[in-house]
N, C-alpha and C positions, 0 to 999 in steps of 0.2 A: 456836594452840589455847588455850582457856581452861582454866587449871589449877585454878581454884576454883569450877567450875561447880556441883559438888554443894552447896557451902556456900551459893551464891547461891540455888539452888532451894529449899534447906531454909529459907532466911530469908524466903520469899515466902508470902503467904496466897492460896490459890487463889480464894477468894470475892472478895477485893479485886481481883485481876488480871482475873478474868472479869467482875466487876461494873463495871469501867471500860469494858467494851465492849458489854455487854447489860444489860438491867434485870432483876435477879434478885428473886424474891419468896420470903420465908421460908416454909417449909413444915415445921411441927413444930419440935423443939428442935435438930435437927442436920441440916437439909436446906434447900436452896434450889432453886428451879425456875424455868424459863422455856421458851418455844419454842426448839427447837434452833437456834442461830445458824450451825451448820456446814452444815446442809442446808435452812435457812430453813423450819423446821417451823412449824405453827400451834398445836398443842396443847402444854401444859406437860410435855413428855416428857423434857426435859433436866434432869437432877438433879445438884446439886453437894453433896458431903458434906464439911464442913470438918474433921471429926475424922479422916477418912482422906486429906484433901487430894486427892480424886479427883472426877472427873465421869463421867457415863454418860448416853447417849441411849437411851431405851427405845423410840424410834420407828424411823425409817428407818435411822439410822446403826447402831444396835445395837453401839455401840463407845464406849470411854471411855479414860481415862488420867489422867495428872497434868497440872500446869499447863504443862509444856513441850510436851506433845503437843497440848494445846488451842491454844496459840499457833501451833504449826507448822501445824495444820489451819486455824485461823481466819485467821491472817495470811499463810498461804502462804509461810512462811519456813523457813530452815534451822535446825538445832539451835543453832548458834552465835548466830544472830540472835535466836532465842527467848530464850536465856540473857541476852544483852545487853539485851533489852527488860525482862526481869525485874529486872536490876540497875539499869537506869535508873529504873524505877517504884518500886523499894524503896530507892533511895539507897545501893546497894552498889557497891563498886569491883571492876571486872573485872581479873583478872591474867592476862597472856598469857605463854607461854613463847617461846623464840626460834625454834621451828620454824614453818614456814609452814603455813597451813591447806591442806586438800586442794583447796579451790577457790582457784585462784591469782588470780581476778578479784574475790574478796570483799574489801570494805572494812569494817573494824570500825565499828560504829555511833558509837563515841566519836570516831573520826576525822572522820566526816561532820558531827557537831555542831561540832567544832573549826573545820572549813572555813566553816561557816555563820556562826559568831561572827566570824571574820576578815573575811568578806564584809560583815557588818553594820557593823563598824568602818570598813571601806573606804568604804562608802556614806556614813557619817556624816562622814568626812573630806572627801569630795567636796562634801557639802552646805555645809560650813564655808567652802568656796571659791566658793560661789555666793550672794552677798548678795541678788540679786534673787529667788532662790527662798526664802531666809529671810524676806524681806519679804512674799512671798506667804503664807507660813505664818503670819506675824504677823497678816495681814489676815483669816485664817481663824480667829483666836482662839487660836492656839498661843502659848505663852510659851517662853522658853529652858528652863524647868524641864520643861514638858510635852514639848518636842522631845527632851530628853535622856531623859526617863522612857520614852517609847515608841520611843526609838532611831530617830527619823525620819532618813532619808538621801536621797541623790539619786544617780542614775546618769547620768553624762555620756557613757558609751560603753563600749568594750571595755577600759578600763584595769583592770577587775576581773581580767583574766587574769594580772596580776602577783601576785595574792593566793595562788593555789594552782595545782597542776597542772591542765591542761585536763580530764583524765579525771575528777578529783574535782568540778570545777565543773559538768561535764555531769551527773554522778551526782546532785548535789544540786539540779539544775534551774536554776542561775544562768545557765549558757550553754545555748544551743540550737543544734543542727545545722541548717544551711540545707537547703532542699529540693533545691537544685542541688548536685550533687557537685563537689568540688574547691574549694569556697568555705569559708573558716574559720568556726567557730562564732561566734555573736554574742550580745550581752547583750540579753535579751528586754525589759528594763526601761529601755532607753536613753532619756534625756530625760524621765524621770518621777520624781516624789517616791516614795520607797521606804519601805514600812512592813513591818517584820518580822512574820511570822506565828509563833505560838508554840504549843507543846503545853501540856498541863495543868500541867507543872512550870515553865513559863516559858522553856523552851529554844527557840531559833530553829529552825524546821523548814522555812521557805520565806519567800517575799516576795510582796507585792502592790504594784503600781505605779499611781499616779494621774497622769493627764496634766495639764499646767498650762494648756493652751489648750482652749477649746471647739471641738470639731471633730467633726461628724457622721460623718466618714469614719473616725475613730479611736475605738476603745473607750475609755471613760472609765477603766476599771480593767482591769488584766491581772494574773492570778495566776501564780505559778510552776507549772510542770507537776507532776503528781503524781509523787512519788518514794517511795523506801523509807521516808523519815521523814514526808513530807507526804501525807496523804490527806484530800481535801476533806471527805469524809463523816465524818471523825473529828476535825475541827478546829472549835473555837468560839473566835473571836477575843475576847480579853478575859477568858477563863476564869479564869486564875490571879489577876487583879486582882479580879474579881467574887467569887471565893472568899473573899478576905480581907475584903471589904466585908460579905458575908453573915455570916461568922463573928464579926466584931466588932460586929454589930448585936444589941442585947439584945432588941428587939421583933420583931414579925412582919417577914419579909423578902420583898421583891419582887425578881424578876429580869426585866429588860427583854430581850426578844428582838428584835433589830433586823436591818436589812440594811445592811451597810457598816461598815468599820473606823473611819472618821472620825466617824460618828455615835456609835459605841460609845465612842470616846475622849472625845467631848464629854460624854456621860452619866457616864462614869467620873470625869471632872474635877469634876463636880458631886456626887460621892459616891454616885451611883446605880449599883447593881450591874447591869451590862449585858454581853451577849455578842451576837455577830453570826455568821450563817452565811455560808459562801462561795458564796452563790447564793440561789435562791428555794425550795430544798427543804430538808427536815429529815429526817435519817436516823435509824435506830434507835440507832446508836452515839451520835449527838449527844443524843438523848433520854435515854439512859442517863447521859451526862455531866451533863446538867442535873439529873437525879434525884439524883446524888451531891452536888450543891451544896445540896440540901435546902431550897429556897426554899418559902415558904408559897404564893406565887402566881407564875406566869409571865405577864408582860404582853407580848403581841405588839403591837409598835408598827409598824404597816404603813405603807409608803409610800402617799401619797394617790392615786396613779394606779391605773388598773384592774389593771395587772400586780401592783402591791404588795398591793392588797386580795385578789386571788385567791391570792397567795402566803401571805398571813396565814391565810386559810381553810384552805389545804392543811396548813400547819404545825399549826394547832390541831386539825384532824381527826386527824393522825398521833398527836398526844399523847393525845387523847381515846380513841382506839382501844385504847391500852395501859392505860387506867385508872390514870394516874400518881398519885403521892401528893400532888401539888400542884394547886391550882386554876388553870385556864387562862382568861385573860381577854384581851379586846382593849383596847388603850389608845389614847387620843387625846391629842395634844400640845396643851397649853393655855399659850400665852405669858403672862408676867406683864403685858405691855403688849398691850392689844387690837390685833388686826391685821385687815385685810380677809380674808374667807373664801377668796377666790380666790387661786390661786398656791400653789406648793409651799413648805413650811416644815419644816425639820429642826432637830434639836438643835444641829448644828454651825453652822447659820445664826444661831441665837440666841446661841450662844457667841461667834461672831465679832462680833455686834452688842452684846455685853456685857450681854445680857438673860437673865433667868431663865425658868424654865418649870416646870410641874407636869404630871402625867399624870392624865387622867380615865379611869375604868374603868366604862363603862356595862355594863348587863346584856348577856349574849350575844345573846339574842333582839332586844333593842333595837338593838345595833350592827349585827347582820345585816340587820334590817329597814330601818333608815334608810340603810345603806350600799348595799343592792342594790334596794330597793323604793321609796325616797322619790322623789317627783316623777316617777313612771313611769306609763305608761298601764296600764289594767286588765290587758291581755294580758301586758305585761311584768312586772307584779307577780306574776301567777299563775305565769309562767314562772320567775321568780327564786325564788318560794316552793317550787316543785316541784323545781327543779334544784339549788338552793344551800342555802336556809335550812332546809327540812325535813330533807333528808338529813344536814345538819350536826348539828342537834339530835338527830335519831334515833340518831346514832352515839355520843352521850354515854353512858358506861357507868353512871354513878350514876343510879339510878332516880328518886330524889327530885328531884335537880337537873334531870333531863330533863323530867319532867312540869311542874315549875315554869317552865321555859323555854317549853314549849308553851303554858302558860296566859298567859304574857306575850305570846307571839306571837299568841295568839288575841285578846287585848285590842287589839293594834296593827293586826292585819289584818282583824278582823271575822269570820274563819272560826272555827267551833266547834272546841274541843279534840278532839272525837271524830273530826273529819276530819283535822286537822293531825297527830295522834299515831298514826294508822294506819301500819303498815309501808309505806315508800315504794314498795317493789317491787310491792305489791298494789294500788296506786292507779293509775288511768289518768292519763296525762299530761294536765294541764289544758290547756296550750297548748305545742306543740312548735315548734321553729324550722321544721321541714319540713312541718308540718301545714297543710292548706288552711284558709283562713279560713271560719268557719261563717257561712252565710247563713240568716237567720231569716225564715221565711214569716209575714208579719204579717196575712195574710187570715184572717178568722174565718168560714170556710165551715162548714156544718153538722158536718162531720167534726171540724174543729178545735174547735168549740164543745163537741162530745161529749167530746173528749179533755180539754179544760180542765175540764169538769164532773167527770169521773172523777178527775182529779188533785186537785180541791178537796174531795172527799168527806173529811170529818173522820174521825179515828180512831174516835171514838165511834160513828159510823154503821156502821162495818164490824167493830168489835171482837167483837161477839157471834158473828158467823158465822166469824171467823177463829180463834176459840179452839180449835175442833176441826179446823182446817186446811181448812175449806171456803171456797168463794168467797163474796163479798158476797151478801146475800140477794136483791138486786134482779136478780141474774143469772137467777133462775128465771122472771122475767117477760119475758125476751127470747127471741125465736125465732131462735136462732143459725144455723139451717140456711139461712137466706136472706141471710146477711151476705156482703158483698164480702170477698174474701180480704185485701185491703189493710187494710180497716177491722178485720177480725177480728184480724190480726196486731198492729195498733197497740194495740187494747184489751188484748190478751194481755200486751203489754210493760208497759202502764201498770198493770194489775192486779198484775203481778209487783213493780213498784216500791212500790205501796201495801202489799203484803204484807211486803216486805222492810223498809220503814220501820216498820211496826207490830211485827214480830218483833224488831227490833233497838232499838226504842224511840228512834228518831231522827226528826227532822223529814223531811217529804217532800223538802224542798230538799236535805238532806244525801244522801238516797238517790239523788236525781237526779244530783248531782255525782259520786257514787261509782260508780253502775251504768249511767248512761245514756251512749250513744255520741254524743248530741247534746243536751247539757244546756242550751245556749242556747235552743233551740227550745222545750223543755219548760218552762223557766223563764218564757219569754214567755207560754205558754198559762196557766201557773199564776198569773201576775200579772193576767190579764184579769178585769174586773168583769162577772160574769154576771148575767143578768136573773132570778136566783132569790134568794129571801131566805135569809139564813144560818140562819134558824130554820124549823123545821117543813117541811124539805124532804122531799118524798115521791118518793124516787128510783124507786119502783116505777112512777111515772107519768112523771117527767121523762126518765129515760134511755131507756125504750122509745119515747117521743115523738121524742127526738133521733135515735135509730137509724132510726126511720121516715122522718124528714126526710132522713137521709143516703141511704136507699134511693131516695127519690123523686128526689133530685138526682143519683143514681147516683155518689155520692161525688165 
């Protein structure tokens, strides 16, 4: 039992504890708010009051309490575990009495940290006895200083069992039980270079292991399983080192968001603040952690393959949804020595080669367009614009930045801002994967010539009659009762497009793309050169003549 629990809780700030897990926004002089993290709410109904050291959810939960209750609800832990978390995060010492806890299977958090530190030293000792592995690390740009700094180790097998009782090693994720019963637990990281994973205070909470040989049958990296201490969604490798770099920087600060611990170490060695996620996703807890670092910009440095680019877009969209206090940019690695464009190149590769690098940060629209639309067919460009680029920019919360990005995208793509910036859900898919390919009928039969003529009527020719909501004046000169139903329906749709274009003050081409089910066919007719002068058109004569031709040909 913890005998100083009351003092530990009294020494904690509820805003600081909750703010390490979710992104809180100040509301007034004595209140913070956010969507409820307990029931995954969407509105800012979760309120935290520093003066009372209390929280309350005004939405589904209709419940509240102090910092201990929050941790028990959010972390799904016991009272003792919640108090130990508070002590660890506020640098307080936990005092226990000699009686056993009610839960006989409970292991104090401090004991788990101690086991992991012992395991870390054990892996370091095993590395010292593996000169060939040390030489491999040297070839990857590591030095004796960096190996010691990041506490790099090596696992040769199940010798780790001598470090601590099997029960504790299983609890911290160092050993894993085999699927077949009757067999002993095994070291998951056997035969791999071991990198300790750390929490925000720099304490070891788990491990990741990297294989030494290239083998498609074996995963390149393996992480410890999730435990009470290690949760992938709440871990950012390099966090406590990046924190020191940012705090010691007098000017604007950038934070690199990478994939992979070794890339992160390479950037940290160059004095660049960097963190990495344990996968290709970014959780709300990790965004809150990044927010606490208070960088001016977060630069997402994606892998150059398709999966890496897709992961970068997902991460950026998650941060843009929350309207974070920092600017989110994409970054491109630029080596100091020019290299061929083909092939994968990472910071650790350049560090191993003894070369330097910088990061280029193009505009968001520029990066998205050249990443997903460059050197693509027209159909693929439209698909990427509709499915990736436009939804991403549309999700940017900052109104000024969003419209500026749409303007840049308009310059790059040739599409007007009025089309690109319309809500994505209200626009028809330009081209979908499962959509049949459009076949354009290039015959200019009388009916098609009539349609082309109607589409090419200028706004000035129809403006006067549309002011009062009427149809174009030439409609009065057509005997509609004798028209073929197919022809009548086609004219009706085209007149609707003309009226829509005029009322919304947009070109007829834009109206076609927004409202037509077959824009390719209509754009073909619109592009035809008709045997009528652009000036002094008398549609009271031309259109009735064309309709008469259609009737004679029976369309």
